[in-house]
Biopython code that builds the backbone (N, CA, C, O; Angstrom):
import numpy as np
from Bio.PDB.StructureBuilder import StructureBuilder

atoms = [
    (1, "UNK", "N", (-23.435, -83.736, 37.491)),
    (1, "UNK", "CA", (-22.558, -82.748, 38.100)),
    (1, "UNK", "C", (-21.168, -83.353, 38.218)),
    (1, "UNK", "O", (-21.009, -84.490, 38.663)),
    (2, "UNK", "N", (-20.191, -82.602, 37.827)),
    (2, "UNK", "CA", (-18.829, -83.120, 37.881)),
    (2, "UNK", "C", (-18.355, -83.219, 39.332)),
    (2, "UNK", "O", (-18.835, -82.503, 40.211)),
    (3, "UNK", "N", (-17.421, -84.104, 39.551)),
    (3, "UNK", "CA", (-16.899, -84.326, 40.904)),
    (3, "UNK", "C", (-16.253, -83.067, 41.469)),
    (3, "UNK", "O", (-16.413, -82.773, 42.654)),
    (4, "UNK", "N", (-15.531, -82.325, 40.646)),
    (4, "UNK", "CA", (-14.883, -81.110, 41.156)),
    (4, "UNK", "C", (-15.907, -80.061, 41.573)),
    (4, "UNK", "O", (-15.686, -79.331, 42.539)),
    (5, "UNK", "N", (-17.017, -79.979, 40.859)),
    (5, "UNK", "CA", (-18.069, -79.032, 41.236)),
    (5, "UNK", "C", (-18.710, -79.445, 42.554)),
    (5, "UNK", "O", (-19.028, -78.588, 43.378)),
    (6, "UNK", "N", (-18.902, -80.730, 42.764)),
    (6, "UNK", "CA", (-19.455, -81.206, 44.040)),
    (6, "UNK", "C", (-18.559, -80.811, 45.205)),
    (6, "UNK", "O", (-19.057, -80.485, 46.282)),
    (7, "UNK", "N", (-17.272, -80.836, 45.009)),
    (7, "UNK", "CA", (-16.351, -80.463, 46.075)),
    (7, "UNK", "C", (-16.403, -78.971, 46.362)),
    (7, "UNK", "O", (-16.166, -78.552, 47.495)),
    (8, "UNK", "N", (-16.708, -78.166, 45.356)),
    (8, "UNK", "CA", (-16.735, -76.721, 45.527)),
    (8, "UNK", "C", (-17.995, -76.237, 46.233)),
    (8, "UNK", "O", (-17.974, -75.194, 46.886)),
    (9, "UNK", "N", (-19.079, -76.971, 46.111)),
    (9, "UNK", "CA", (-20.340, -76.568, 46.727)),
    (9, "UNK", "C", (-20.369, -77.067, 48.162)),
    (9, "UNK", "O", (-20.220, -78.262, 48.417)),
    (10, "UNK", "N", (-20.563, -76.140, 49.103)),
    (10, "UNK", "CA", (-20.492, -76.496, 50.513)),
    (10, "UNK", "C", (-21.597, -77.454, 50.936)),
    (10, "UNK", "O", (-21.350, -78.388, 51.699)),
    (11, "UNK", "N", (-22.810, -77.230, 50.446)),
    (11, "UNK", "CA", (-23.905, -78.123, 50.803)),
    (11, "UNK", "C", (-25.102, -77.859, 49.901)),
    (11, "UNK", "O", (-25.253, -76.757, 49.373)),
    (12, "UNK", "N", (-25.954, -78.864, 49.721)),
    (12, "UNK", "CA", (-27.180, -78.633, 48.949)),
    (12, "UNK", "C", (-28.067, -77.585, 49.615)),
    (12, "UNK", "O", (-28.757, -76.830, 48.929)),
    (13, "UNK", "N", (-28.053, -77.535, 50.942)),
    (13, "UNK", "CA", (-28.855, -76.539, 51.653)),
    (13, "UNK", "C", (-28.483, -75.119, 51.287)),
    (13, "UNK", "O", (-29.340, -74.239, 51.216)),
    (14, "UNK", "N", (-27.193, -74.902, 51.054)),
    (14, "UNK", "CA", (-26.741, -73.575, 50.652)),
    (14, "UNK", "C", (-27.298, -73.203, 49.282)),
    (14, "UNK", "O", (-27.678, -72.055, 49.049)),
    (15, "UNK", "N", (-27.344, -74.174, 48.386)),
    (15, "UNK", "CA", (-27.919, -73.913, 47.064)),
    (15, "UNK", "C", (-29.411, -73.613, 47.150)),
    (15, "UNK", "O", (-29.907, -72.707, 46.480)),
    (16, "UNK", "N", (-30.127, -74.376, 47.979)),
    (16, "UNK", "CA", (-31.557, -74.134, 48.149)),
    (16, "UNK", "C", (-31.807, -72.739, 48.721)),
    (16, "UNK", "O", (-32.720, -72.036, 48.286)),
    (17, "UNK", "N", (-30.996, -72.347, 49.693)),
    (17, "UNK", "CA", (-31.145, -71.019, 50.296)),
    (17, "UNK", "C", (-30.866, -69.926, 49.273)),
    (17, "UNK", "O", (-31.592, -68.935, 49.206)),
    (18, "UNK", "N", (-29.820, -70.103, 48.482)),
    (18, "UNK", "CA", (-29.483, -69.120, 47.456)),
    (18, "UNK", "C", (-30.588, -69.006, 46.417)),
    (18, "UNK", "O", (-30.963, -67.905, 46.014)),
    (19, "UNK", "N", (-31.104, -70.149, 45.988)),
    (19, "UNK", "CA", (-32.168, -70.144, 44.984)),
    (19, "UNK", "C", (-33.428, -69.469, 45.521)),
    (19, "UNK", "O", (-34.055, -68.675, 44.820)),
    (20, "UNK", "N", (-33.796, -69.780, 46.755)),
    (20, "UNK", "CA", (-34.986, -69.167, 47.348)),
    (20, "UNK", "C", (-34.811, -67.659, 47.476)),
    (20, "UNK", "O", (-35.745, -66.898, 47.221)),
    (21, "UNK", "N", (-33.625, -67.233, 47.868)),
    (21, "UNK", "CA", (-33.365, -65.798, 47.998)),
    (21, "UNK", "C", (-33.484, -65.102, 46.647)),
    (21, "UNK", "O", (-34.078, -64.028, 46.548)),
    (22, "UNK", "N", (-32.925, -65.705, 45.620)),
    (22, "UNK", "CA", (-32.993, -65.117, 44.280)),
    (22, "UNK", "C", (-34.430, -65.085, 43.772)),
    (22, "UNK", "O", (-34.863, -64.092, 43.188)),
    (23, "UNK", "N", (-35.157, -66.151, 43.991)),
    (23, "UNK", "CA", (-36.529, -66.241, 43.484)),
    (23, "UNK", "C", (-37.462, -65.278, 44.207)),
    (23, "UNK", "O", (-38.318, -64.652, 43.582)),
    (24, "UNK", "N", (-37.296, -65.158, 45.525)),
    (24, "UNK", "CA", (-38.204, -64.344, 46.332)),
    (24, "UNK", "C", (-37.738, -62.898, 46.487)),
    (24, "UNK", "O", (-38.525, -62.027, 46.858)),
    (25, "UNK", "N", (-36.469, -62.643, 46.205)),
    (25, "UNK", "CA", (-35.975, -61.270, 46.236)),
    (25, "UNK", "C", (-35.439, -60.786, 47.563)),
    (25, "UNK", "O", (-34.964, -59.654, 47.655)),
    (26, "UNK", "N", (-35.502, -61.612, 48.599)),
    (26, "UNK", "CA", (-34.927, -61.205, 49.887)),
    (26, "UNK", "C", (-34.619, -62.426, 50.737)),
    (26, "UNK", "O", (-35.254, -63.474, 50.615)),
    (27, "UNK", "N", (-33.632, -62.260, 51.600)),
    (27, "UNK", "CA", (-33.286, -63.369, 52.483)),
    (27, "UNK", "C", (-34.342, -63.563, 53.565)),
    (27, "UNK", "O", (-34.527, -64.674, 54.062)),
    (28, "UNK", "N", (-35.036, -62.486, 53.929)),
    (28, "UNK", "CA", (-36.097, -62.611, 54.932)),
    (28, "UNK", "C", (-37.250, -63.465, 54.390)),
    (28, "UNK", "O", (-37.779, -64.318, 55.102)),
    (29, "UNK", "N", (-37.632, -63.238, 53.147)),
    (29, "UNK", "CA", (-38.711, -64.032, 52.550)),
    (29, "UNK", "C", (-38.269, -65.486, 52.369)),
    (29, "UNK", "O", (-39.064, -66.408, 52.553)),
    (30, "UNK", "N", (-37.017, -65.685, 52.013)),
    (30, "UNK", "CA", (-36.500, -67.052, 51.872)),
    (30, "UNK", "C", (-36.504, -67.766, 53.218)),
    (30, "UNK", "O", (-36.814, -68.955, 53.298)),
    (31, "UNK", "N", (-36.162, -67.043, 54.259)),
    (31, "UNK", "CA", (-36.156, -67.636, 55.598)),
    (31, "UNK", "C", (-37.548, -68.083, 56.014)),
    (31, "UNK", "O", (-37.714, -69.158, 56.590)),
    (32, "UNK", "N", (-38.538, -67.267, 55.725)),
    (32, "UNK", "CA", (-39.921, -67.641, 56.053)),
    (32, "UNK", "C", (-40.320, -68.895, 55.270)),
    (32, "UNK", "O", (-40.914, -69.818, 55.827)),
    (33, "UNK", "N", (-39.994, -68.918, 53.998)),
    (33, "UNK", "CA", (-40.346, -70.071, 53.169)),
    (33, "UNK", "C", (-39.654, -71.348, 53.640)),
    (33, "UNK", "O", (-40.253, -72.424, 53.639)),
    (34, "UNK", "N", (-38.395, -71.221, 54.040)),
    (34, "UNK", "CA", (-37.632, -72.404, 54.441)),
    (34, "UNK", "C", (-37.761, -72.713, 55.935)),
    (34, "UNK", "O", (-37.205, -73.696, 56.426)),
    (35, "UNK", "N", (-38.498, -71.865, 56.647)),
    (35, "UNK", "CA", (-38.748, -72.051, 58.077)),
    (35, "UNK", "C", (-37.449, -72.058, 58.889)),
    (35, "UNK", "O", (-37.250, -72.899, 59.766)),
    (36, "UNK", "N", (-36.578, -71.104, 58.576)),
    (36, "UNK", "CA", (-35.335, -70.897, 59.318)),
    (36, "UNK", "C", (-35.197, -69.403, 59.578)),
    (36, "UNK", "O", (-36.036, -68.616, 59.139)),
    (37, "UNK", "N", (-34.152, -69.010, 60.287)),
    (37, "UNK", "CA", (-33.941, -67.587, 60.553)),
    (37, "UNK", "C", (-33.257, -66.912, 59.373)),
    (37, "UNK", "O", (-32.608, -67.568, 58.558)),
    (38, "UNK", "N", (-33.409, -65.607, 59.293)),
    (38, "UNK", "CA", (-32.780, -64.845, 58.222)),
    (38, "UNK", "C", (-31.257, -64.924, 58.298)),
    (38, "UNK", "O", (-30.614, -65.061, 57.257)),
    (39, "UNK", "N", (-30.649, -64.843, 59.494)),
    (39, "UNK", "CA", (-29.192, -64.994, 59.539)),
    (39, "UNK", "C", (-28.715, -66.354, 59.021)),
    (39, "UNK", "O", (-27.617, -66.460, 58.475)),
    (40, "UNK", "N", (-29.526, -67.376, 59.191)),
    (40, "UNK", "CA", (-29.175, -68.696, 58.665)),
    (40, "UNK", "C", (-29.099, -68.675, 57.142)),
    (40, "UNK", "O", (-28.194, -69.260, 56.548)),
    (41, "UNK", "N", (-30.047, -68.002, 56.526)),
    (41, "UNK", "CA", (-30.033, -67.876, 55.061)),
    (41, "UNK", "C", (-28.799, -67.097, 54.613)),
    (41, "UNK", "O", (-28.133, -67.485, 53.653)),
    (42, "UNK", "N", (-28.498, -66.017, 55.295)),
    (42, "UNK", "CA", (-27.329, -65.207, 54.942)),
    (42, "UNK", "C", (-26.039, -66.004, 55.088)),
    (42, "UNK", "O", (-25.156, -65.923, 54.233)),
    (43, "UNK", "N", (-25.928, -66.764, 56.154)),
    (43, "UNK", "CA", (-24.737, -67.583, 56.369)),
    (43, "UNK", "C", (-24.573, -68.613, 55.254)),
    (43, "UNK", "O", (-23.479, -68.798, 54.722)),
    (44, "UNK", "N", (-25.666, -69.275, 54.911)),
    (44, "UNK", "CA", (-25.595, -70.281, 53.852)),
    (44, "UNK", "C", (-25.180, -69.661, 52.525)),
    (44, "UNK", "O", (-24.408, -70.258, 51.774)),
    (45, "UNK", "N", (-25.684, -68.473, 52.234)),
    (45, "UNK", "CA", (-25.309, -67.789, 50.994)),
    (45, "UNK", "C", (-23.825, -67.406, 51.004)),
    (45, "UNK", "O", (-23.141, -67.511, 49.986)),
    (46, "UNK", "N", (-23.341, -66.964, 52.159)),
    (46, "UNK", "CA", (-21.918, -66.603, 52.266)),
    (46, "UNK", "C", (-21.022, -67.805, 52.041)),
    (46, "UNK", "O", (-19.934, -67.668, 51.481)),
    (47, "UNK", "N", (-21.462, -68.990, 52.470)),
    (47, "UNK", "CA", (-20.622, -70.173, 52.276)),
    (47, "UNK", "C", (-20.460, -70.478, 50.786)),
    (47, "UNK", "O", (-19.423, -70.993, 50.368)),
    (48, "UNK", "N", (-21.467, -70.167, 49.994)),
    (48, "UNK", "CA", (-21.344, -70.361, 48.549)),
    (48, "UNK", "C", (-20.379, -69.358, 47.941)),
    (48, "UNK", "O", (-19.601, -69.710, 47.055)),
    (49, "UNK", "N", (-20.418, -68.120, 48.399)),
    (49, "UNK", "CA", (-19.570, -67.079, 47.846)),
    (49, "UNK", "C", (-18.103, -67.308, 48.145)),
    (49, "UNK", "O", (-17.241, -66.889, 47.374)),
    (50, "UNK", "N", (-17.811, -67.962, 49.247)),
    (50, "UNK", "CA", (-16.417, -68.130, 49.648)),
    (50, "UNK", "C", (-15.749, -69.322, 48.950)),
    (50, "UNK", "O", (-14.537, -69.501, 49.070)),
    (51, "UNK", "N", (-16.513, -70.129, 48.233)),
    (51, "UNK", "CA", (-15.912, -71.289, 47.579)),
    (51, "UNK", "C", (-15.418, -70.952, 46.194)),
    (51, "UNK", "O", (-14.883, -71.818, 45.502)),
]
sb = StructureBuilder()
sb.init_structure("model")
sb.init_model(0)
sb.init_chain("A")
sb.init_seg("    ")
for serial, (resi, resn, name, xyz) in enumerate(atoms, 1):
    if name == "N":
        sb.init_residue(resn, " ", resi, " ")
    sb.init_atom(name, np.array(xyz, "f"), 0.0, 1.0, " ", f" {name:<3s}", serial, name[0])
structure = sb.get_structure()
């Protein structure tokens, strides 16, 4: 991964949340899988979109 891309990604957790949401089809299902709340998944996804 290039250094500039690392700077653009807010956190690895945000990527994991985004991937789980895409794979499972909903943020609620991703939250259950990752053992966090649904708003937490949504927040992490938003941090990726804003970069």
